[in-house]
C-alpha positions in Angstrom: -23.4 19.1 21.5 -22.5 15.4 20.3 -19.0 14.4 21.0 -17.8 12.4 18.3 -17.8 8.5 18.3 -14.7 6.4 17.8 -14.4 4.6 14.5 -14.8 0.9 14.9 -11.0 0.2 13.9 -9.8 3.1 16.3 -6.6 1.4 17.6 -5.6 0.4 14.0 -6.7 3.9 12.8 -4.3 5.7 15.8 -1.6 2.9 14.7 -1.6 3.9 11.3 -1.7 8.0 11.8 1.2 7.7 13.9 3.1 5.3 11.2 3.3 8.4 9.0 5.2 10.6 11.6 3.6 13.8 10.7 2.0 14.9 13.9 3.4 17.9 15.8 5.5 18.3 12.5 6.6 22.0 11.0 4.5 23.3 8.4 5.1 22.4 5.1 4.3 24.5 1.7 3.2 21.8 0.1 0.3 21.2 2.3 -0.2 24.9 2.9 -0.7 25.3 -0.8 -3.9 23.1 -0.8 -5.3 24.8 1.8 -4.6 28.0 0.4 -5.9 26.8 -2.9 -9.1 25.4 -1.0 -9.9 28.9 0.6 -9.9 30.6 -3.0 -11.1 27.8 -5.0 -14.4 27.3 -2.9 -14.5 30.9 -1.5 -14.5 29.7 2.1 -12.6 31.5 5.1 -11.1 28.6 6.2 -9.4 25.3 5.0 -7.7 23.0 7.2 -5.8 19.7 6.8 -6.6 18.1 10.4 -5.5 14.6 11.6 -7.6 13.4 14.0 -5.5 12.0 16.9 -6.7 10.0 20.3 -7.7 13.3 22.0 -7.1 16.2 19.4 -7.5 17.0 16.1 -3.9 18.4 14.8 -3.9 21.0 12.2 -1.1 20.2 9.6 -2.0 22.9 7.3 -4.5 25.8 8.1 -5.5 28.8 6.2 -7.6 31.4 7.6 -7.6 30.9 11.5 -4.6 31.2 14.1 -4.9 27.4 15.6 -2.7 24.3 16.1 -5.6 22.1 17.2 -8.7 21.5 19.1 -10.0 18.9 21.3 -11.4 15.7 19.6 -14.3 15.8 21.3 -15.6 19.1 20.0 -14.3 18.7 16.4 -16.6 18.4 13.3 -13.8 16.3 11.6 -14.1 13.8 14.2 -17.6 12.9 12.8 -16.6 13.3 9.4 -13.7 10.6 9.7 -16.7 8.1 10.6 -18.2 8.2 7.1 -16.6 7.5 3.6 -17.9 10.5 2.0 -17.7 14.0 2.4 -19.6 15.2 5.7 -21.4 18.6 5.1 -22.9 20.7 7.2 -25.1 23.7 5.7 -26.1 25.4 8.8 -24.3 24.6 12.1 -26.5 26.0 14.5 -29.7 23.8 13.1 -27.8 20.7 13.3 -28.4 19.4 16.9 -25.0 17.4 16.9 -23.2 21.0 16.6 -25.4 23.8 17.5 -24.0 24.0 21.1 -20.5 23.3 20.0 -18.0 25.5 21.9 -16.6 26.2 18.1 -20.1 27.2 16.8 -21.5 29.4 19.5 -17.4 30.6 20.2 -14.5 31.4 18.0 -14.5 30.5 15.2 -18.1 30.6 15.0 -18.3 27.7 12.4 -21.6 28.0 10.6 -20.6 25.9 7.4 -18.6 22.7 7.4 -17.5 20.4 4.6 -15.0 17.6 5.5 -13.4 15.2 2.9 -12.1 12.1 4.9 -8.2 11.4 4.3 -8.4 7.7 3.6 -4.8 6.3 3.3 -3.9 3.2 0.8 -5.1 0.7 3.7 -8.8 2.4 3.8 -8.3 4.0 6.8 -9.6 7.4 7.6 -7.1 9.5 9.6 -8.3 12.8 8.8 -9.8 15.4 6.6 -9.6 18.0 4.5 -12.0 20.3 5.4 -13.5 24.0 4.7 -15.2 26.0 7.2 -17.2 29.2 6.9 -18.5 31.6 9.3 -21.9 31.7 7.4 -24.3 29.1 6.3 -24.0 28.2 2.9 -24.5 25.3 0.3 -22.2 23.6 -1.5 -22.5 21.8 -5.0 -22.4 18.5 -6.5 -19.5 19.8 -8.1 -17.7 20.8 -5.5 -18.1 18.1 -3.4 -16.5 16.0 -5.8 -13.7 18.6 -6.2 -12.9 18.7 -2.2 -12.7 14.6 -2.4 -10.8 14.7 -5.2 -8.3 17.9 -3.4 -8.3 15.6 -0.2 -7.0 12.2 -2.3 -4.2 15.1 -3.2 -3.2 15.6 0.5 -3.1 11.6 0.9 -0.8 11.5 -1.7 1.5 13.8 -0.1 1.1 12.4 3.3 1.9 8.7 1.8 5.4 10.3 0.8 6.4 10.7 4.4 8.8 8.3 5.9 7.9 5.7 8.3 
């Protein structure tokens, strides 16, 4: 398993994430609507609005799984925030970064992952809107574009949060 690296601007990234005062807040329908829509539209088992903190990824919204957070060092989203495009893992068991990851070999038995970075207006990635499935699968270019668009909607909702 390969733990995700930290972003070059990690201190700034964490500062900006925490300015939104969103971590550890109660569930909100506006985010839950988006994860439910993602599960339905993309026909996946799990969709998550994940915010990558110092040592954890915390879930503002999750559909299809009962969890609030996971350690950052095993997170797929920790890898996804290091790039500006959607990160797609079609078969996690065949990807050397994830093949022996506890979230792959154990529950929720991730086989497919697609994560669109949540890039706030300052240009910093604070998390992802991600899709997870227990079966390997492909995703079309049109679906990747739709996931990126949905991530922009999530960012719009986050940026409405009071500072």
